[in-house]
C-alpha positions as CSV (number, residue, x, y, z in Angstrom):
1,M,135.8,129.9,149.2
2,D,134.3,126.7,148.1
3,L,132.0,126.9,145.7
4,T,131.4,123.5,145.3
5,G,127.4,122.8,144.9
6,V,124.0,124.2,144.6
7,F,123.8,127.8,144.7
8,V,120.4,129.4,144.5
9,P,119.7,133.0,143.6
10,L,116.7,134.6,145.4
11,I,113.9,135.6,144.4
12,T,112.3,138.9,146.1
13,P,109.1,138.5,146.8
14,F,106.3,140.8,147.1
15,D,103.4,140.9,149.5
16,A,100.2,142.5,148.5
17,S,100.9,145.5,148.4
18,G,103.9,145.6,146.1
19,A,106.0,146.2,148.6
20,V,109.3,143.7,148.9
21,A,108.3,140.5,151.5
22,Y,111.2,140.4,153.7
23,P,109.9,138.1,156.3
24,V,108.5,135.6,153.6
25,L,112.2,136.3,151.8
26,G,114.0,134.8,155.3
27,N,111.3,132.2,155.3
28,L,112.3,131.1,152.0
29,A,116.0,131.5,152.1
30,R,116.1,129.3,155.1
31,E,113.4,126.7,153.4
32,I,116.3,126.4,150.4
33,L,119.3,126.3,153.2
34,D,117.3,123.9,154.6
35,A,117.0,121.6,151.8
36,G,120.6,121.2,150.9
37,A,121.5,124.3,149.1
38,A,125.6,125.2,149.4
39,G,124.8,129.0,149.3
40,L,122.1,131.8,148.0
41,V,122.9,134.7,145.8
42,A,121.1,138.0,146.6
43,L,120.0,140.5,144.2
44,G,121.2,138.6,141.1
45,T,119.3,139.0,137.8
46,T,116.5,136.9,139.5
47,G,115.8,138.9,142.6
48,E,114.8,142.0,139.9
49,P,117.7,144.4,141.6
50,S,116.8,147.0,138.8
51,S,113.4,147.3,140.0
52,L,114.3,147.7,143.6
53,S,115.3,150.7,145.3
54,A,118.7,151.4,147.2
55,E,116.7,151.0,150.5
56,E,115.2,147.9,149.4
57,Q,118.1,146.2,148.0
58,Q,120.0,146.7,151.5
59,G,116.7,145.4,153.0
60,V,117.4,142.1,150.9
61,L,121.1,141.7,151.0
62,D,121.1,142.2,154.9
63,V,118.1,139.5,155.3
64,V,119.9,137.3,153.4
65,A,123.1,137.6,155.0
66,Q,121.4,137.0,158.6
67,V,120.1,134.2,157.1
68,C,123.3,132.9,155.5
69,A,124.4,133.7,158.9
70,E,122.6,131.1,160.9
71,R,123.2,128.2,158.5
72,S,126.4,129.0,157.9
73,A,125.5,128.9,154.5
74,R,127.9,131.2,152.1
75,M,126.5,134.5,150.7
76,I,126.8,135.8,147.0
77,S,125.8,139.1,146.1
78,G,124.7,140.5,142.5
79,V,125.9,143.9,144.0
80,P,128.7,144.9,146.3
81,F,128.0,144.1,149.9
82,A,130.6,143.6,152.5
83,Q,128.9,140.9,154.3
84,A,129.0,138.7,150.9
85,D,131.7,136.1,151.0
86,A,131.8,136.2,146.9
87,V,130.3,139.3,144.3
88,L,129.0,138.0,141.3
89,S,130.4,140.8,138.8
90,L,128.9,141.0,135.2
91,V,131.0,141.0,131.8
92,P,130.8,144.5,130.8
93,P,127.6,144.5,129.0
94,F,126.2,146.5,126.1
95,V,129.1,148.2,124.8
96,R,131.5,145.3,123.7
97,P,134.8,145.9,125.1
98,G,136.5,142.6,123.3
99,P,138.6,140.2,125.0
100,E,141.0,142.5,126.1
101,G,138.5,145.3,127.6
102,V,137.1,142.3,129.9
103,V,140.6,141.1,131.2
104,A,141.3,144.7,132.2
105,H,138.0,145.8,133.7
106,F,138.1,142.4,136.0
107,T,142.1,143.0,136.2
108,A,140.9,146.7,138.4
109,L,137.9,145.2,139.7
110,A,139.5,142.6,141.3
111,S,142.2,145.0,142.9
112,T,139.6,146.9,144.5
113,S,136.9,144.3,145.1
114,A,136.7,143.8,149.1
115,A,134.9,140.4,148.2
116,P,136.2,137.7,146.0
117,L,134.4,137.6,142.3
118,I,132.7,135.2,140.4
119,V,132.4,136.4,136.9
120,Y,129.2,136.3,134.8
121,H,129.3,135.0,131.6
122,V,125.6,135.5,129.6
123,P,126.8,136.8,126.5
124,G,122.8,136.6,125.8
125,R,122.7,139.5,127.5
126,T,126.2,141.2,127.3
127,G,126.5,140.7,123.8
128,Q,130.4,139.8,124.5
129,A,131.6,136.1,124.2
130,L,135.0,135.0,125.2
131,D,137.1,132.4,124.6
132,A,138.5,129.1,126.7
133,A,142.0,131.5,126.7
134,T,140.6,134.6,128.1
135,L,138.1,133.1,130.9
136,R,141.5,131.0,131.9
137,R,143.2,134.9,131.8
138,I,140.1,136.1,134.2
139,G,140.3,133.4,135.6
140,A,144.1,133.1,137.1
141,L,143.8,136.9,139.1
142,D,144.1,137.3,141.8
143,R,140.4,137.4,144.2
144,V,138.7,136.0,141.1
145,I,137.1,133.0,142.0
146,G,134.7,131.6,139.8
147,V,132.6,131.9,136.6
148,K,128.6,131.3,136.0
149,Y,128.8,130.3,132.6
150,A,125.8,130.9,131.0
151,T,126.3,131.1,126.8
152,G,122.8,129.4,126.1
153,A,125.3,126.4,124.7
154,L,127.5,123.6,125.7
155,D,129.9,124.6,123.4
156,A,133.5,123.9,122.4
157,D,135.3,126.8,124.8
158,V,133.0,125.3,128.2
159,M,134.8,121.7,127.6
160,A,138.3,123.6,126.8
161,L,137.6,125.4,130.2
162,L,136.9,122.6,132.5
163,A,139.7,120.5,131.1
164,D,142.1,122.6,132.3
165,P,141.4,125.4,134.6
166,P,143.1,128.0,136.2
167,P,144.0,126.7,139.6
168,G,141.3,127.2,142.4
169,F,138.6,128.3,139.8
170,A,135.3,127.3,139.7
171,V,133.8,126.5,137.2
172,L,129.3,126.9,137.9
173,S,126.2,126.0,135.6
174,G,124.1,129.3,134.6
175,D,121.9,127.2,132.6
176,D,119.7,125.3,134.5
177,V,118.7,122.6,132.0
178,F,123.2,122.3,131.1
179,L,123.8,121.7,134.7
180,S,124.4,118.1,134.4
181,P,126.6,118.0,131.2
182,L,128.2,120.6,133.5
183,L,129.1,118.3,136.2
184,A,129.6,115.4,133.7
185,L,132.9,117.5,132.9
186,G,133.9,118.9,135.9
187,A,132.0,121.6,137.2
188,A,131.8,122.5,140.6
189,G,128.5,122.9,140.5
190,G,125.5,125.6,139.6
191,I,123.9,129.0,139.7
192,L,120.5,128.1,139.7
193,A,117.2,129.4,140.1
194,S,115.2,126.2,138.7
195,A,116.6,124.8,142.3
196,H,114.1,127.1,144.0
197,V,111.1,124.7,143.7
198,A,112.9,121.4,143.7
199,T,115.9,122.2,146.2
200,Q,116.2,118.7,147.4
201,R,116.6,116.8,144.0
202,F,118.8,119.4,142.5
203,V,121.2,119.0,145.3
204,A,120.9,114.9,144.5
205,L,121.6,115.4,141.2
206,H,125.0,117.6,142.2
207,R,125.9,114.7,144.7
208,A,125.3,111.8,142.0
209,W,127.7,113.7,139.9
210,Q,130.4,113.9,143.0
211,A,129.9,110.3,143.4
212,G,130.0,108.4,140.3
213,D,126.5,107.6,140.6
214,L,125.9,107.4,136.9
215,D,122.5,105.6,137.3
216,A,120.9,108.4,140.0
217,A,122.7,110.9,137.7
218,R,120.8,110.3,135.1
219,K,117.1,110.0,136.5
220,L,117.5,112.9,138.2
221,T,118.3,115.1,134.6
222,R,115.6,113.2,133.3
223,E,113.4,114.8,136.0
224,L,115.3,117.9,136.2
225,S,115.5,119.1,132.3
226,P,112.1,119.2,132.2
227,L,111.6,121.3,134.9
228,S,114.5,123.8,134.4
229,A,113.5,124.6,130.7
230,A,109.1,124.8,132.1
231,L,110.4,127.4,134.4
232,F,112.3,129.6,131.7
233,A,109.5,129.3,129.2
234,E,108.8,132.7,129.9
235,P,110.9,136.0,131.1
236,N,112.8,135.2,134.8
237,P,111.2,134.8,137.3
238,T,107.5,135.2,136.7
239,V,106.7,131.4,136.2
240,I,109.2,130.2,139.2
241,K,107.3,132.8,141.3
242,A,104.2,131.7,139.9
243,V,105.1,127.9,141.1
244,L,106.2,129.4,144.4
245,H,102.7,131.4,144.4
246,A,100.7,128.1,143.5
247,R,102.4,126.2,146.3
248,G,102.1,129.0,148.5
249,R,105.8,130.1,149.5
250,I,104.9,133.2,148.7
251,P,102.5,135.8,149.0
252,T,101.7,137.3,145.6
253,P,103.2,135.9,142.6
254,S,104.1,139.5,141.4
255,V,106.8,141.2,139.4
256,R,107.9,144.4,138.5
257,L,107.9,146.0,135.0
258,P,108.9,145.9,132.7
259,L,108.4,141.9,133.5
260,L,104.9,140.9,133.2
261,P,103.3,138.3,135.1
262,A,103.8,134.6,133.8
263,S,101.0,133.1,131.5
264,P,98.8,130.4,133.4
265,A,99.5,128.0,130.6
266,A,103.3,128.3,131.5
267,L,102.6,128.1,135.3
268,E,100.3,125.1,134.6
269,R,103.7,123.7,132.3
270,A,105.5,123.8,135.4
271,L,103.2,122.7,138.1
272,M,103.6,119.2,135.9
273,W,107.0,118.8,136.9
């Protein structure tokens, strides 16, 4: 599976009754793909999967799978799903099993998964840091095809990993504000919640780095980095939903507990960009 490009982890829109707005989800997915995104992520963290029932999760997966099939786009799922092109799999959270435990976990998972795996490395949430050598070991496993790299920093490990990745192993930016420097270092693309809001510009940024157009890449970075920072100023996806609602793209800005709606100040700042 080619992981080059911008992938958008979809929000789950809710209607005025609090139910999942499936037709709106389908329309949003089509808009994003038509704006140039390479694919979609269903039931990533941005989609509030832990707040959805099993039936709602299945409904979301079905809608996204249908749209991706219509547009010949790639679908990544945050949960096991037979129709997905790949599954985004979190480094085991909370228990902090150590690098050897993480390698053993993905070795076992890759041997049974129906779809290729993308490792989701986000130590700020999992409590488990991994160095470049460990990520190379995981990336060399059969059916592990990439990593969503979201350490919250441009660190020595990501530079070492990008300098010598395993064959067929794609590094994707998982921190939206660091997309541009990671692309400059050779990342394949990104999984970017911010790209709900400015899909075409994020796609253009990726293409500029791919083409070596430094002037365009720098200009777009100056525009998009403040946007990403504003969209993540409060817990994701609250500000993104507020912006999409303010622009008439979803019926409500609602999120489910434990999340609370974005503040008016956060919405105002995000709309500036």
